[in-house]
N, C-alpha and C positions, 0 to 999 in steps of 0.2 A: 739578295736575301729573299725578296718576294718571289723571284723566279724559282728558287730552290723549294720554297714552300709549295708552290703550285705543282712542281715536278713531283714532289713527295705525295701530294694529294692525288694526282693522276695515277701514279704507280699504285697507291693504296686502292683506289677505285678499281683498277684493272685486276689486282689481286682478288678483291672481293667479288668482282664479276666472274672471274675464273672459278672461284670456289663455288659460286652459285650454279655455274654451268655443270660442275661435277657433282652437284647434290650435297655439298658439305654444309652442315648445319651452321647458321650464323651464330656468332657469339652473342651473349646476353647484352654486352655493351653496344654492339652494332645494332642489334634489334631495338634496344631502348632509344638509341640516337635517332633511328629512322621513324619513330612514331610521331604522328601528328599531335597537335595540342589537345584535340578532343579526346584521343586515347590516353594521353598523359593525365588529363583532368580525371577521367573515369578511373584510372588506376591509382590516383593520388600521387603521381610523380611530378606534377607541374610545379615549377618554382614560382612562388609569388614574388612580385617586385618588392623591393624593400619599401616599407611604409614611408610616406613623405612625412616630413616634420610637421606635426600638428600646429595650427595657429594657437597662440596663447588664448586662454579662456578669459573673456572679459569679466566674468563673475569674480575672478580672483583679484581684480583691481578695484572692486567696489569699495568706495569710501576712501580711496587714496587720492591725495591731491597730486596733480601732475608735477613731476620734478622731485617729489619727496617720496622716499621709499618707506 
């Protein structure tokens, strides 16, 4: 399974390299995938990590006795 994935990836890279050698324009998907993070941030394409679950706010528990809701 892993071997097949690597083989497909190598074949894909060879095809892309061959296209580059012939002056064929890169597809938008390929171009976007090859951008580094600073370019993605500048273009607004960077994906933010999902926000971590916030800690409960202690102010909400003011006046409550522990164990009683």
